[in-house]
BAMI-166378 format. One record per residue (C-alpha): residue number from 1; y, z, x. Coordinates in steps of 0.25 Angstrom, whole numbers, plus 5000, padded with zeros to 4 digits. Each point is the difference from the previous one (the first is absolute). Example, Ala and Ser with C-alpha at 12.3 -4.5 7.8 and 13.67 -1.06 7.14 Angstrom:
atom resi 1 north 4982 up 5031 east 5049
atom resi 2 north 5014 up 4998 east 5006
end
This chain:
atom resi 1 north 5060 up 5015 east 5044
atom resi 2 north 5014 up 5005 east 4999
atom resi 3 north 5007 up 4999 east 4987
atom resi 4 north 5012 up 5009 east 4997
atom resi 5 north 5013 up 5004 east 5007
atom resi 6 north 5006 up 5012 east 4994
atom resi 7 north 5014 up 5006 east 5003
atom resi 8 north 5001 up 5014 east 4996
atom resi 9 north 5008 up 5012 east 5002
atom resi 10 north 4992 up 5010 east 4991
atom resi 11 north 4994 up 5013 east 5005
atom resi 12 north 4989 up 4998 east 5009
atom resi 13 north 4987 up 5008 east 5004
atom resi 14 north 4990 up 5000 east 5012
atom resi 15 north 4987 up 4993 east 4996
atom resi 16 north 4988 up 5008 east 5006
atom resi 17 north 4992 up 4987 east 5001
atom resi 18 north 5009 up 4992 east 5007
atom resi 19 north 5010 up 5009 east 5007
atom resi 20 north 5012 up 4992 east 4995
atom resi 21 north 5012 up 5003 east 4992
atom resi 22 north 5000 up 4993 east 4987
atom resi 23 north 5008 up 5001 east 4987
atom resi 24 north 4989 up 5005 east 4990
atom resi 25 north 5009 up 4997 east 4988
atom resi 26 north 4998 up 4985 east 5002
atom resi 27 north 4988 up 4998 east 5008
atom resi 28 north 4989 up 4998 east 4989
atom resi 29 north 4997 up 4988 east 4991
atom resi 30 north 4991 up 5000 east 4987
atom resi 31 north 4993 up 4988 east 4995
atom resi 32 north 5002 up 5002 east 4986
atom resi 33 north 5013 up 5008 east 4999
atom resi 34 north 5014 up 4994 east 4999
atom resi 35 north 5013 up 5006 east 5003
atom resi 36 north 5008 up 5003 east 4987
atom resi 37 north 5014 up 4995 east 5002
atom resi 38 north 5009 up 4989 east 4995
atom resi 39 north 5005 up 4993 east 5013
atom resi 40 north 5010 up 4991 east 4992
atom resi 41 north 4995 up 4989 east 5008
atom resi 42 north 5001 up 4985 east 4997
atom resi 43 north 4996 up 4989 east 5009
atom resi 44 north 5011 up 4991 east 5006
atom resi 45 north 4997 up 4986 east 5004
atom resi 46 north 5011 up 4999 east 5009
atom resi 47 north 4997 up 5012 east 5008
atom resi 48 north 4985 up 4996 east 5001
atom resi 49 north 5003 up 4986 east 5005
atom resi 50 north 5009 up 5007 east 5011
atom resi 51 north 4988 up 5009 east 5004
atom resi 52 north 4989 up 4989 east 4998
atom resi 53 north 5008 up 4988 east 5005
atom resi 54 north 4988 up 4992 east 5006
atom resi 55 north 4993 up 4989 east 4993
atom resi 56 north 4987 up 4999 east 5007
atom resi 57 north 4991 up 5009 east 5008
atom resi 58 north 5007 up 5003 east 5013
atom resi 59 north 4987 up 5001 east 5008
atom resi 60 north 4991 up 4989 east 4995
atom resi 61 north 4993 up 5000 east 5013
atom resi 62 north 4994 up 5014 east 4997
atom resi 63 north 4986 up 4998 east 4994
atom resi 64 north 4994 up 5014 east 4998
atom resi 65 north 4986 up 4994 east 4995
atom resi 66 north 4998 up 4989 east 5010
atom resi 67 north 4988 up 5000 east 5009
atom resi 68 north 4999 up 4992 east 5013
atom resi 69 north 4988 up 4994 east 5005
atom resi 70 north 4996 up 5012 east 5009
atom resi 71 north 4999 up 5009 east 4988
atom resi 72 north 4992 up 4989 east 4992
atom resi 73 north 4991 up 4999 east 5011
atom resi 74 north 4998 up 5015 east 5001
atom resi 75 north 4997 up 5001 east 4986
atom resi 76 north 4990 up 4988 east 5000
atom resi 77 north 4993 up 5007 east 5012
atom resi 78 north 4998 up 5013 east 4991
atom resi 79 north 4999 up 4996 east 4986
atom resi 80 north 4991 up 4989 east 4993
atom resi 81 north 5004 up 4993 east 4988
atom resi 82 north 4987 up 5004 east 4993
atom resi 83 north 5003 up 5015 east 5002
atom resi 84 north 5001 up 5008 east 4988
atom resi 85 north 5014 up 5005 east 4996
atom resi 86 north 4997 up 5014 east 5003
atom resi 87 north 4994 up 4996 east 5014
atom resi 88 north 5013 up 4992 east 5003
atom resi 89 north 5009 up 5012 east 4996
atom resi 90 north 4992 up 5010 east 5009
atom resi 91 north 5000 up 4990 east 5012
atom resi 92 north 5015 up 4998 east 4998
atom resi 93 north 5002 up 5015 east 5000
atom resi 94 north 4992 up 5001 east 5013
atom resi 95 north 5008 up 4989 east 5007
atom resi 96 north 5013 up 5007 east 4997
atom resi 97 north 4996 up 5014 east 5003
atom resi 98 north 4988 up 5001 east 5009
atom resi 99 north 5002 up 5003 east 5015
atom resi 100 north 4991 up 4988 east 5004
atom resi 101 north 5009 up 4991 east 4992
atom resi 102 north 5015 up 4999 east 4998
atom resi 103 north 5001 up 5016 east 4999
atom resi 104 north 5014 up 4998 east 4994
atom resi 105 north 5009 up 5013 east 5002
atom resi 106 north 5011 up 5005 east 4991
atom resi 107 north 5014 up 4998 east 5004
atom resi 108 north 5011 up 5003 east 4990
atom resi 109 north 5010 up 4990 east 5005
atom resi 110 north 4990 up 4989 east 5002
atom resi 111 north 5005 up 4990 east 4989
atom resi 112 north 4991 up 4988 east 5003
atom resi 113 north 4995 up 4988 east 4993
atom resi 114 north 4985 up 4997 east 5000
atom resi 115 north 4999 up 4993 east 5013
atom resi 116 north 5010 up 5010 east 5007
atom resi 117 north 4991 up 5011 east 4995
atom resi 118 north 4987 up 4994 east 5006
atom resi 119 north 5007 up 4998 east 5013
atom resi 120 north 5007 up 5013 east 5002
atom resi 121 north 4988 up 5009 east 4995
atom resi 122 north 5011 up 5008 east 4993
atom resi 123 north 5005 up 5001 east 4986
atom resi 124 north 5006 up 5008 east 4989
atom resi 125 north 4994 up 5000 east 4987
atom resi 126 north 5007 up 4987 east 4995
atom resi 127 north 4996 up 4993 east 5013
atom resi 128 north 4986 up 5004 east 4999
atom resi 129 north 4999 up 4995 east 4986
atom resi 130 north 5007 up 4987 east 5003
atom resi 131 north 4988 up 4998 east 5010
atom resi 132 north 4989 up 5005 east 4991
atom resi 133 north 5005 up 4992 east 4988
atom resi 134 north 5001 up 4987 east 5008
atom resi 135 north 4987 up 5002 east 5007
atom resi 136 north 4993 up 5003 east 4986
atom resi 137 north 5005 up 4988 east 4993
atom resi 138 north 4996 up 4991 east 5011
atom resi 139 north 4986 up 5005 east 4999
atom resi 140 north 5000 up 4998 east 4985
atom resi 141 north 5003 up 5014 east 4995
atom resi 142 north 5010 up 5005 east 4989
atom resi 143 north 5010 up 5008 east 5007
atom resi 144 north 5014 up 5005 east 4995
atom resi 145 north 5011 up 5010 east 5005
atom resi 146 north 5000 up 5013 east 4992
atom resi 147 north 5011 up 5011 east 5001
atom resi 148 north 4997 up 5014 east 4996
atom resi 149 north 5009 up 5013 east 5001
atom resi 150 north 4996 up 5010 east 5010
atom resi 151 north 5005 up 5014 east 5003
atom resi 152 north 5014 up 4998 east 5006
atom resi 153 north 5000 up 4999 east 5015
atom resi 154 north 5013 up 5001 east 5007
atom resi 155 north 5002 up 4995 east 5014
atom resi 156 north 5013 up 5003 east 5008
atom resi 157 north 5004 up 4987 east 5006
atom resi 158 north 5013 up 5002 east 5008
atom resi 159 north 5010 up 5006 east 4991
atom resi 160 north 4993 up 4995 east 4987
atom resi 161 north 4988 up 5005 east 4992
atom resi 162 north 4990 up 4989 east 4996
atom resi 163 north 4991 up 5002 east 4988
atom resi 164 north 4987 up 4992 east 5002
atom resi 165 north 4993 up 4994 east 4989
atom resi 166 north 4986 up 4994 east 5000
atom resi 167 north 4993 up 4987 east 4998
atom resi 168 north 4985 up 4996 east 5001
atom resi 169 north 4991 up 4988 east 4997
atom resi 170 north 4991 up 4999 east 4988
atom resi 171 north 4991 up 4989 east 4993
atom resi 172 north 4988 up 4998 east 4992
atom resi 173 north 4986 up 5002 east 5005
atom resi 174 north 4992 up 4998 east 4987
atom resi 175 north 5004 up 4999 east 4986
atom resi 176 north 5000 up 5015 east 4999
atom resi 177 north 5005 up 5005 east 5013
atom resi 178 north 5012 up 4998 east 5010
atom resi 179 north 5002 up 5004 east 5014
atom resi 180 north 5012 up 5006 east 5007
atom resi 181 north 5002 up 4999 east 5015
atom resi 182 north 5010 up 5010 east 5005
atom resi 183 north 5006 up 5002 east 5014
atom resi 184 north 5003 up 5015 east 4997
atom resi 185 north 4989 up 5005 east 4991
atom resi 186 north 5004 up 5014 east 5004
atom resi 187 north 5012 up 5000 east 4991
atom resi 188 north 5001 up 5007 east 4987
atom resi 189 north 5003 up 4990 east 4989
atom resi 190 north 5006 up 5003 east 4987
atom resi 191 north 4991 up 4997 east 4989
atom resi 192 north 5002 up 4988 east 4990
atom resi 193 north 5011 up 4995 east 5008
atom resi 194 north 4994 up 4987 east 5007
atom resi 195 north 5004 up 4986 east 4996
atom resi 196 north 4996 up 4986 east 5005
atom resi 197 north 5013 up 4993 east 5006
atom resi 198 north 5002 up 4985 east 5002
atom resi 199 north 5001 up 4994 east 5014
atom resi 200 north 5015 up 4997 east 4998
atom resi 201 north 5002 up 5015 east 4997
atom resi 202 north 4992 up 5003 east 5013
atom resi 203 north 5009 up 4990 east 5008
atom resi 204 north 5012 up 5007 east 4994
atom resi 205 north 4995 up 5013 east 5005
atom resi 206 north 4998 up 4995 east 5014
atom resi 207 north 5014 up 4996 east 5001
atom resi 208 north 5005 up 5013 east 4994
atom resi 209 north 4992 up 5007 east 5011
atom resi 210 north 5006 up 4991 east 5011
atom resi 211 north 5014 up 5004 east 4994
atom resi 212 north 4997 up 5015 east 5001
atom resi 213 north 4996 up 4999 east 5014
atom resi 214 north 5013 up 4993 east 5003
atom resi 215 north 5008 up 5010 east 4992
atom resi 216 north 4994 up 5011 east 5008
atom resi 217 north 5005 up 4995 east 5013
atom resi 218 north 5014 up 4996 east 4994
atom resi 219 north 4998 up 4985 east 5001
atom resi 220 north 5007 up 4999 east 4986
atom resi 221 north 5002 up 4985 east 5000
atom resi 222 north 4985 up 4997 east 5003
atom resi 223 north 4996 up 5011 east 4989
atom resi 224 north 5009 up 4993 east 4990
atom resi 225 north 4993 up 4987 east 5003
atom resi 226 north 4986 up 5005 east 4998
atom resi 227 north 5004 up 5008 east 4987
atom resi 228 north 5007 up 4988 east 4994
atom resi 229 north 4988 up 4992 east 5003
atom resi 230 north 4991 up 5010 east 4993
atom resi 231 north 5008 up 5000 east 4988
atom resi 232 north 5001 up 4985 east 5000
atom resi 233 north 4985 up 4999 east 5000
atom resi 234 north 4999 up 5012 east 4989
atom resi 235 north 5013 up 5003 east 4993
atom resi 236 north 4993 up 5011 east 4992
atom resi 237 north 4996 up 5008 east 5013
atom resi 238 north 5007 up 5013 east 4997
atom resi 239 north 4998 up 5006 east 5014
atom resi 240 north 5006 up 4987 east 5006
atom resi 241 north 5013 up 5003 east 4991
atom resi 242 north 5000 up 5014 east 5005
atom resi 243 north 4999 up 4997 east 5014
atom resi 244 north 5010 up 4989 east 5001
atom resi 245 north 5009 up 5010 east 4993
atom resi 246 north 4998 up 5009 east 5012
atom resi 247 north 5003 up 4989 east 5009
atom resi 248 north 5013 up 4997 east 4993
atom resi 249 north 5003 up 5015 east 5000
atom resi 250 north 4999 up 5000 east 5015
atom resi 251 north 5009 up 4988 east 5001
atom resi 252 north 5011 up 5007 east 4991
atom resi 253 north 4998 up 4990 east 4989
atom resi 254 north 5000 up 5011 east 4989
atom resi 255 north 5001 up 4991 east 4988
atom resi 256 north 4988 up 4992 east 5004
atom resi 257 north 4992 up 5012 east 5004
atom resi 258 north 5003 up 5006 east 4986
atom resi 259 north 4996 up 4988 east 4993
atom resi 260 north 4987 up 4999 east 5008
atom resi 261 north 4996 up 5014 east 4997
atom resi 262 north 5003 up 4998 east 4985
atom resi 263 north 4992 up 4987 east 5000
atom resi 264 north 4988 up 5008 east 5006
atom resi 265 north 5001 up 5010 east 4989
atom resi 266 north 5002 up 4989 east 4990
atom resi 267 north 4986 up 4995 east 5004
atom resi 268 north 4993 up 5013 east 5002
atom resi 269 north 5004 up 5012 east 4992
atom resi 270 north 4991 up 5009 east 5008
atom resi 271 north 5007 up 4997 east 5013
atom resi 272 north 5006 up 5014 east 5004
atom resi 273 north 5004 up 4993 east 5013
atom resi 274 north 5010 up 4991 east 4994
atom resi 275 north 5006 up 5011 east 4992
atom resi 276 north 5001 up 5009 east 5012
atom resi 277 north 5007 up 4989 east 5008
atom resi 278 north 5010 up 4998 east 4989
atom resi 279 north 5003 up 5015 east 5000
atom resi 280 north 5002 up 5000 east 5015
atom resi 281 north 5009 up 4988 east 4998
atom resi 282 north 5009 up 5007 east 4989
atom resi 283 north 5001 up 5012 east 5008
atom resi 284 north 5005 up 4992 east 5012
atom resi 285 north 5010 up 4994 east 4990
atom resi 286 north 5004 up 5014 east 4996
atom resi 287 north 4996 up 4996 east 4986
atom resi 288 north 4994 up 5014 east 4998
atom resi 289 north 4998 up 4999 east 4985
atom resi 290 north 4991 up 4987 east 5001
atom resi 291 north 4993 up 5006 east 5012
atom resi 292 north 4996 up 5012 east 4992
atom resi 293 north 4996 up 4992 east 4989
atom resi 294 north 4990 up 4993 east 5008
atom resi 295 north 4996 up 5012 east 5008
atom resi 296 north 4996 up 5007 east 4987
atom resi 297 north 4992 up 4988 east 4995
atom resi 298 north 4992 up 5001 east 5013
atom resi 299 north 4998 up 5015 east 4998
atom resi 300 north 4995 up 4998 east 4985
atom resi 301 north 4991 up 4989 east 5005
atom resi 302 north 4994 up 5009 east 5011
atom resi 303 north 4998 up 5011 east 4990
atom resi 304 north 4991 up 4991 east 4992
atom resi 305 north 4992 up 4994 east 5012
atom resi 306 north 4987 up 5007 east 5003
atom resi 307 north 5000 up 4997 east 5015
atom resi 308 north 5014 up 5006 east 5002
atom resi 309 north 4994 up 5013 east 4994
atom resi 310 north 4988 up 4998 east 5009
atom resi 311 north 5009 up 4999 east 5012
atom resi 312 north 5007 up 5013 east 4996
atom resi 313 north 4987 up 5007 east 4999
atom resi 314 north 4996 up 4995 east 5014
atom resi 315 north 5013 up 5005 east 5006
atom resi 316 north 4998 up 5014 east 4993
atom resi 317 north 4986 up 5001 east 5004
atom resi 318 north 5004 up 4997 east 5015
atom resi 319 north 5010 up 5011 east 4999
atom resi 320 north 4990 up 5010 east 4995
atom resi 321 north 5006 up 5001 east 4986
atom resi 322 north 4987 up 4998 east 4992
atom resi 323 north 5006 up 5004 east 4987
atom resi 324 north 5011 up 4990 east 5000
atom resi 325 north 4990 up 4989 east 5005
atom resi 326 north 4991 up 5004 east 4988
atom resi 327 north 5011 up 4997 east 4991
atom resi 328 north 5004 up 4987 east 5006
atom resi 329 north 4985 up 4995 east 5000
atom resi 330 north 4999 up 5004 east 4985
atom resi 331 north 5013 up 4991 east 4997
atom resi 332 north 4993 up 4989 east 5008
atom resi 333 north 4987 up 5001 east 4992
atom resi 334 north 5008 up 5001 east 4987
atom resi 335 north 5007 up 4987 east 5003
atom resi 336 north 4987 up 4993 east 5005
atom resi 337 north 4987 up 5006 east 4996
atom resi 338 north 4991 up 4989 east 5007
atom resi 339 north 5004 up 5003 east 5015
atom resi 340 north 4989 up 5007 east 5007
atom resi 341 north 5008 up 5004 east 5012
atom resi 342 north 5009 up 5009 east 4990
atom resi 343 north 4988 up 5008 east 4997
atom resi 344 north 4995 up 5001 east 5014
atom resi 345 north 5014 up 5006 east 5004
atom resi 346 north 4999 up 5009 east 4988
atom resi 347 north 4987 up 5005 east 5004
atom resi 348 north 5004 up 5003 east 5014
atom resi 349 north 5012 up 5007 east 4995
atom resi 350 north 4992 up 5009 east 4991
atom resi 351 north 4991 up 5004 east 5012
atom resi 352 north 5012 up 5004 east 5007
atom resi 353 north 5004 up 5009 east 4988
atom resi 354 north 4987 up 5006 east 5000
atom resi 355 north 4996 up 4994 east 4986
atom resi 356 north 4986 up 4995 east 5003
atom resi 357 north 4996 up 4997 east 4986
atom resi 358 north 5012 up 4991 east 4998
atom resi 359 north 4998 up 4993 east 5013
atom resi 360 north 4986 up 4996 east 4997
atom resi 361 north 5005 up 4995 east 4986
atom resi 362 north 5010 up 4991 east 5007
atom resi 363 north 4990 up 4995 east 5010
atom resi 364 north 4991 up 4996 east 4989
atom resi 365 north 5011 up 4993 east 4993
atom resi 366 north 5003 up 4993 east 5013
atom resi 367 north 4986 up 4995 east 5001
atom resi 368 north 5000 up 4996 east 4985
atom resi 369 north 5013 up 4992 east 5003
atom resi 370 north 4993 up 4993 east 5012
atom resi 371 north 4989 up 4996 east 4991
atom resi 372 north 5009 up 4994 east 4990
atom resi 373 north 5009 up 4993 east 5011
atom resi 374 north 4997 up 4987 east 5007
atom resi 375 north 4995 up 5002 east 5014
atom resi 376 north 5010 up 4990 east 5005
atom resi 377 north 5011 up 5010 east 4999
atom resi 378 north 4993 up 5010 east 5008
atom resi 379 north 5003 up 5002 east 5015
atom resi 380 north 4988 up 4994 east 5008
atom resi 381 north 4996 up 4994 east 5014
atom resi 382 north 4995 up 4987 east 4993
atom resi 383 north 5009 up 4988 east 5002
atom resi 384 north 4991 up 4993 east 4989
atom resi 385 north 4997 up 5005 east 4986
atom resi 386 north 4993 up 4993 east 4989
atom resi 387 north 5006 up 5004 east 4986
atom resi 388 north 4992 up 4999 east 4987
atom resi 389 north 5009 up 4995 east 4989
atom resi 390 north 4995 up 5010 east 4990
atom resi 391 north 5009 up 5010 east 5007
atom resi 392 north 5014 up 5004 east 4998
atom resi 393 north 5005 up 4992 east 5012
atom resi 394 north 5011 up 4990 east 4997
atom resi 395 north 5004 up 4989 east 5009
atom resi 396 north 5015 up 5011 east 5031
atom resi 397 north 5016 up 5001 east 5022
atom resi 398 north 5007 up 4991 east 4989
atom resi 399 north 5015 up 5001 east 5005
atom resi 400 north 5010 up 5009 east 5007
atom resi 401 north 5012 up 5009 east 4994
atom resi 402 north 5010 up 5006 east 5009
atom resi 403 north 5011 up 5011 east 5000
atom resi 404 north 5008 up 5007 east 5011
atom resi 405 north 4994 up 5014 east 5003
atom resi 406 north 5008 up 5013 east 5001
atom resi 407 north 5011 up 4998 east 4990
end
């Protein structure tokens, strides 16, 4: 799913993984860190009523979880009411992913309801979860939406960079175990960041995604309509406030953009995206003092962010500067000691430096961290996983965020 739209003019580097030009000072998020700054924001009912003027859902005909008779008949042909929960879950997984059944393929822009996903045989993460949750509930399973942080993934969409986040489905199998169904299990998830979200939050994310797609193609009126509906459904959707701010900014409605970005940060103080967008807005106004204040806040935030240092380590490693990579990986480990990938990276770096004993020590630590960590966070080829609740797992694409590239 697509979450955040970022407007940045900070220094950029080339990412070896994607080959894109991205602003590394603002690209990473952390599930537990907040940005330390006083934004001086206070809510304004008049401005919010101007932004969110509708009094009802503008798209009541859209039912993400509705099933038609064709889908119900399809389920009845493959799942018996007497089947055990685990058997139903496995059958649903097969129906969605196996070649002899629906064989649904990933398509990032496929923002669909359950029925549309079934017919198109294409989906992004949210669309796939819409179909799975609807089908699972129909056959008597517990099924919920679940968001989780992933390693940041940026996609160049026109003149915008889109940061994708993640959503999957979860529910109880027995009193002591839960399942996770994931469209993209190969993604590396950030540990201890998953949380179950309501159907209304998922619906808000759906309209947020539609708004992002319209913003990418410069259909600003349609984008605003979708963002406004997302926020009417869920006024506490931080990414929705950020993205509607980006739309207002494109329409030269600077005051509404500023308020929207500030409201986003007011809801989520770990949102480097909204602070970055505010910095860009103040630079455009030539309010350099305030712009520098926000830019410095981002820099302080990134310095505390383990994944920011992990990125810098990866960049140094790809450039062959292994001593610098070692320093950045050490900084990442110091800030988050339970991330196995940090130790794997450090082990490879020590090997490049000819320090075999240290490399083996880091490899052993990585293996130990994997034993401690929940398998749900490890990249895999399995779309279905069963998680025992005596693990550290806590209740993962959830939305889009955008900013123009190359500034």
